[in-house]
C-alpha positions in Angstrom: 0.0 0.0 0.0 1.2 3.5 -0.7 0.8 6.5 1.5 -2.8 7.8 0.9 -2.8 11.2 -1.0 0.9 11.3 -1.1 0.7 13.9 -3.9 -0.6 16.3 -1.2 2.2 15.5 1.4 3.6 18.6 3.2 7.2 19.0 4.6 7.5 22.2 6.7 10.7 24.2 6.4 11.1 24.2 10.2 10.9 20.5 10.4 13.8 20.2 8.0 16.0 23.2 9.0 15.4 23.1 12.8 15.2 19.4 13.3 16.2 17.0 10.6 19.2 18.9 9.3 20.2 20.6 12.7 23.3 18.7 13.9 22.9 20.5 17.2 19.4 19.3 17.8 19.1 17.0 20.9 16.9 14.5 19.1 17.7 15.2 15.5 21.5 15.6 15.6 22.3 12.0 14.6 19.8 12.2 11.8 21.3 15.4 10.6 24.9 14.0 10.6 23.7 11.2 8.4 21.6 13.3 5.8 24.2 16.2 5.7 27.0 13.5 4.8 25.2 12.7 1.6 24.8 16.3 0.3 21.7 17.6 1.9 22.0 21.1 3.4 20.0 23.6 5.4 20.7 26.2 2.8 18.9 24.0 0.2 16.3 22.6 2.5 13.7 22.3 -0.2 15.8 19.6 -1.8 15.5 17.6 1.3 11.7 18.3 1.4 11.2 17.2 -2.2 13.2 14.0 -1.5 11.0 13.3 1.3 7.9 13.9 -0.7 9.3 11.6 -3.4 10.1 8.9 -0.9 6.5 9.1 0.3 5.1 8.8 -3.3 7.3 6.0 -4.3 7.7 3.7 -1.5 5.3 1.3 0.5 3.9 1.9 3.7 5.4 -0.5 6.3 3.1 0.3 9.2 -0.1 2.2 10.1 -1.0 3.3 13.6 -4.6 4.5 14.4 -4.8 7.2 17.0 -7.8 9.2 18.2 -6.4 12.1 16.3 -5.8 10.4 13.0 -3.4 7.9 11.4 0.5 7.7 11.4 2.0 6.1 8.5 5.6 4.7 8.2 7.1 4.5 4.9 10.4 2.5 4.1 12.6 2.5 1.1 15.2 4.3 -1.0 15.6 8.0 -0.8 17.7 9.8 -3.5 20.6 11.9 -1.9 22.0 14.9 -3.8 25.4 13.1 -4.2 23.8 10.3 -6.1 23.5 7.8 -3.3 20.4 5.9 -2.7 19.7 5.9 1.1 17.6 3.3 2.9 15.3 5.4 5.0 12.2 5.2 7.2 9.9 8.2 7.2 6.9 8.9 9.3 3.8 10.9 8.2 0.6 11.9 9.9 -2.9 12.4 8.5 -5.3 14.1 10.9 -8.8 12.8 11.3 -10.2 15.9 9.9 -7.5 16.5 7.4 -6.5 14.8 4.1 -2.8 15.8 3.4 -0.1 13.7 5.0 2.3 15.8 6.9 6.0 14.9 7.6 6.9 13.9 11.1 10.5 12.5 11.0 12.8 10.3 9.0 16.0 8.3 9.9 18.3 5.8 8.2 17.6 2.1 8.1 20.4 -0.6 7.7 20.9 -1.8 4.2 19.6 -5.2 3.6 
């Protein structure tokens, strides 16, 4: 199954610049080190956002969690990095009960299989 309405997926600038690509962030620092190593950058945060949206459109949902506020979807598979590397990544997306567009929550590397 693919992420529902993946073509509408949103990735906020703050989520990328202040969290996912922020090496000083207490929770996102390790993720930032990983993604920065493959050519992603805060200055070109839109490239990361588009790579995440593409990841959501092209890969399969590995897990769905129903909450009282909506559904959380976990997507796993390759993510294209600026340096040409194909990264094995897990991303999480949330669709609110009253919304229809998936919004980006987080992403992190998976071990290659």
